[in-house]
Structures are given as structure tokens and as C-alpha cells.
TORLUMKE-414116 format. One record per atom (N, C-alpha, C, O): x, y, z; residue in one letter. Coordinates in steps of 0.05 Angstrom, whole numbers, plus 5000, padded with zeros to 4 digits. Atoms other than C-alpha are relative to their C-alpha. Layout:
XYZa;...
REM end
This chain:
501150124976m;787462571343m;496950005000m;495649805005m;502949985000r;780362831337r;498849844978r;496649724981r;501050165023k;779562491270k;499849705009k;497949575001k;500050284990n;781261821303n;497749955019n;496449745018n;502250024981i;776261941358i;497350004985i;495649844992i;502549995017f;770862121307f;499649744986f;497349634986f;500250265014i;772261491267i;499349785020i;497649615014i;500650204979a;772061071331a;497150025009a;495849825013a;502849964992c;765361381350c;498149894979c;496149754985c;501750105022i;762361231282i;500149694999i;498049564996i;499750295000f;765060521285f;498349885023f;496949685019f;501650104977c;761860421354c;497050024995c;495549845002c;502949975007m;755160691330m;499149784981m;496949674984m;500750215019l;755160201273l;499849725013l;498049575008l;500050264987i;756859611317i;497749985020i;496549775023i;502150014980l;751859801371l;497250034989l;495250025004l;502650005012g;746159861322g;498850284998g;496350304995g;501149735003c;745360611318c;499750094971c;498550294966c;500349945028a;745760601243a;497149944991a;495849775003a;502850045009p;739160641205p;499649714991p;501449584980p;500650285008q;735759971193q;498150014977q;496550194973q;501950045021n;732159731132n;498349765007n;499349565017n;501850214994i;726059301141i;499049884974i;498150024956i;501150145024t;724058781090t;497149935005t;496149935027t;502950094998e;716958561075e;499849745016e;497949715031e;500150254984d;718557871103d;500350055030d;498949935046d;499749934972q;720958171168q;497450125011q;496550055033q;502549884991f;714758601172f;497949805005f;496549805025f;502050204998t;710258011160t;500449825025t;498549775040t;499450174976t;713657591214t;499450155026t;498250055044t;500549834976i;713458161265i;497050055003i;496050035026i;502949944999w;706258321248w;498449765011w;496649785027w;501350254990k;704057591259k;500649975030k;498749895045k;499350024971d;707757581326d;498550205016d;497550145038d;501549794986y;704558241346y;497049915003y;495949935025y;502850084998l;697557981329l;499549785020l;497549785034l;500250224981t;698657351369t;500050115028t;498450035045t;499749894973r;700857741430r;497650185007r;496650175030r;502349834994e;695258251424e;497649835006e;496049905024e;502350184995f;690157691420f;500149885028f;498149875042f;499750124974k;692957361482k;499550205022k;498250135042k;500249804979e;693258001522e;497350145001e;496550255021e;502549865000s;686558281500s;497749814995s;495649894984s;502150205005f;682357651499f;497350095011f;495350044998f;502549924988d;677157951545d;499550305001d;497550395012d;500449715000e;678058701535e;501550124977e;503550024967e;498849855022k;679659201481k;502550165010k;502350285031k;497649864992q;686759481484q;499950294991q;498750354970q;499749725008s;688160231483s;502350024980s;503949834977s;497849955019a;692860531431a;502749975015a;504649865004a;497550024984a;698260581486a;500749715006a;503049645004a;499550284994q;697459851504q;500949854975q;502749694976q;499250125025r;697859641431r;502850074992r;504449914983r;497249915006k;704160061422k;502049865018k;504149785009k;498250144981n;707259741484n;500449714991n;502649604992n;499850285010i;705759041455i;501950004977i;503749834975i;498349995024l;708959241389l;502950055008l;504749924997l;497349944991e;715059531424e;501449765012e;503749715008e;498850244988s;716158891463s;500749794979s;502849664981s;499350185022v;715858481399v;502450104985v;504249944979v;497849895014l;720658951365l;502749975015l;504849935003l;497650044984r;725658901422r;501149724996r;503649684994r;499150275005e;725958151411e;501349964973e;503149804970e;498950015027y;727558261338y;502350204996y;503450224974y;497949795001s;732558821354s;499550204978s;501350284963s;500749805020i;728859311310i;499050255014i;497550235033i;500849754988q;728060041327q;497150074995q;496250044972q;502949945002t;720860251340t;499550214979t;497750184962t;500449785019d;721460901300d;500349904971d;498849984954d;499550105027t;724260541239t;497649824991t;496749854969t;502250185007f;718760011241f;497450164996f;495950104977f;502449845002m;713260521252m;500050164974m;497950194961m;499849855025a;715760941193a;499449824976a;498049894957a;500550195022y;715860331148y;497049924999y;495849924978y;502850084998m;708960121172m;498150224990m;496250174975m;501749775008k;705960811162k;500150044970k;498050114958k;499749965029e;708660841091e;498949764984e;497549804964e;500750245015q;707660121068q;497449875008q;496249734991q;502450134990h;701759891111h;498450195017h;498150155041h;501449804984p;697660491132p;497549895014p;496849995035p;502350124987d;691660061148d;500849875027d;499449895047d;499050134976k;695659661199k;501050215020k;500750185045k;499149784983y;698760301226y;497650125015y;497850175039y;502449894987r;691860581240r;498849815020r;497849895041r;501050204981t;689959931274t;501350035027t;500049995048t;498549984975i;695360041327i;499750275012i;499350295037i;499649734989f;695760791335f;497550175002f;497750405011f;502449844997y;688561021331y;497949845016y;497849595013y;502150134983e;682860871379e;497749914983e;495849804993e;
REM end
């Protein structure tokens, strides 16, 4: 009985998107362009704080159904210059 419940829980996690995601370079490029467009629109007359930039990124990631932590880890490893652009003042 417990084994069936465990298997059902794993199945639900996979369906609901709790499984780890892999990000491709094409996905990253698309999301990054979308992020830059939004940041430009929102910060046309003022510089955004790191928290504001992170909020913009999170809203973009929600639209693409990508987990923030996964994207940030990919960005930090593959694009450290862009990571610093968002998360450092």
C-alpha cells in the first residue's frame, strides 16, 4: 500500500513540474531577450535595484514555466556576466 502511495506521489511531482528542469541555450537566449525588454520598459527613467531586477526576471520565468532557482543556477554557471548584471548593485 505504501509503495503505491509513494509511486503516486512521484508521478504527481513529475506531472506538476517538480522534477528538475534542464535549460537549453536557446531557451536562455529567448528569456534573456524578454527580460531585457521588460527591464528597459520598467526602468526607462530610473535605475532598478537588484530586487526589482530579480522580480522582473521571476515574472518572465513564470510565463515560460521555468523555476527561478534552476534558471539562476544555469545563468550563474554559463553566463556569470549576466548573472552579475541582475543580482549585484
